[in-house]
C-alpha positions as CSV (number, residue, x, y, z in Angstrom):
1,M,-11.0,-10.4,-23.5
2,I,-9.2,-7.2,-24.4
3,C,-7.0,-5.4,-21.9
4,A,-5.0,-2.2,-21.8
5,V,-1.2,-2.4,-21.2
6,Y,0.7,0.5,-19.7
7,K,4.4,1.0,-19.0
8,S,5.9,2.7,-16.0
9,R,7.8,5.9,-16.3
10,L,9.5,5.2,-12.9
11,R,10.4,1.5,-13.2
12,A,12.1,0.2,-16.4
13,D,10.5,-2.8,-18.0
14,S,7.5,-2.8,-15.7
15,Y,4.0,-3.1,-17.2
16,L,0.5,-2.9,-15.8
17,F,-2.3,-4.8,-17.5
18,V,-5.8,-3.5,-16.7
19,E,-9.3,-4.7,-17.8
20,K,-10.2,-1.4,-19.5
21,R,-8.4,1.6,-20.8
22,N,-7.8,4.3,-18.1
23,E,-9.6,2.3,-15.4
24,F,-7.3,2.0,-12.4
25,E,-9.9,1.8,-9.7
26,R,-9.1,-1.8,-8.7
27,V,-5.3,-1.2,-8.7
28,P,-4.1,-0.5,-5.1
29,E,-3.1,3.1,-4.5
30,A,0.4,2.1,-3.2
31,L,1.0,0.2,-6.5
32,M,0.0,3.2,-8.5
33,K,2.4,5.4,-6.6
34,M,5.2,3.0,-7.1
35,F,4.3,2.5,-10.8
36,G,4.0,6.3,-11.5
37,S,2.0,7.9,-14.2
38,P,1.1,5.1,-16.6
39,T,1.8,5.4,-20.3
40,L,-0.5,3.4,-22.6
41,V,1.5,0.9,-24.8
42,M,-1.3,-1.0,-26.5
43,M,-4.8,-2.5,-26.3
44,L,-4.2,-6.3,-26.3
45,P,-6.8,-8.9,-27.3
46,L,-5.9,-11.8,-25.0
47,S,-8.6,-14.2,-26.3
48,K,-6.7,-14.3,-29.7
49,R,-3.3,-15.2,-28.1
50,D,-1.8,-18.4,-26.9
51,H,1.2,-16.8,-25.2
52,L,2.8,-13.5,-24.2
53,G,6.5,-12.6,-24.3
54,F,7.4,-12.6,-20.6
55,A,4.2,-13.4,-18.8
56,D,2.1,-16.5,-18.4
57,I,-1.1,-15.7,-20.3
58,S,-3.3,-17.8,-18.1
59,K,-2.1,-16.0,-15.0
60,V,-2.6,-12.6,-16.7
61,K,-6.2,-13.6,-17.6
62,S,-6.9,-15.0,-14.1
63,E,-5.5,-12.0,-12.3
64,L,-7.4,-9.5,-14.5
65,V,-10.6,-11.3,-13.6
66,S,-9.9,-11.7,-9.9
67,K,-7.9,-8.5,-9.1
68,G,-8.6,-6.3,-12.0
69,Y,-5.0,-5.9,-12.9
70,Y,-1.7,-7.8,-13.6
71,L,1.7,-6.4,-12.8
72,Q,4.6,-7.6,-15.0
73,L,8.0,-6.8,-13.5
74,P,11.4,-7.5,-15.1
75,P,13.3,-10.6,-14.1
76,P,15.8,-10.1,-11.3
77,T,19.3,-9.2,-12.3
78,V,21.7,-12.1,-12.0
79,N,25.2,-11.5,-10.5
80,L,27.3,-13.6,-12.8
81,L,30.4,-13.4,-10.6
82,E,28.5,-14.8,-7.6
83,E,26.9,-17.5,-9.8
84,H,30.4,-18.5,-11.1
85,K,31.8,-18.7,-7.6
86,K,28.9,-21.0,-6.6
87,E,29.5,-23.3,-9.6
88,I,33.2,-23.7,-8.8
89,G,32.7,-24.0,-5.1
90,Y,34.6,-20.8,-4.1
91,S,33.7,-19.7,-0.6
92,G,36.0,-16.7,-0.4
93,K,37.7,-17.8,2.9
């Protein structure tokens, strides 16, 4: 299985995996609007890989087959100050 990987020009660190190069018919229109004009990053042979950097390869393969695309978003930003307050039990009152 080979897929095409595109990056978003509108959303940093967001990637769209599709079954074939330049075929976005199965990607919802609203998602394409949010993603913006896709820029091809690479053609990726999934069958020759055991893992991917930030995505679960089995989920990528599964969603490519079932939905025709996989969207990889960056992990949420962690507010370190709030995390520290929770750890020390600070309630701010």
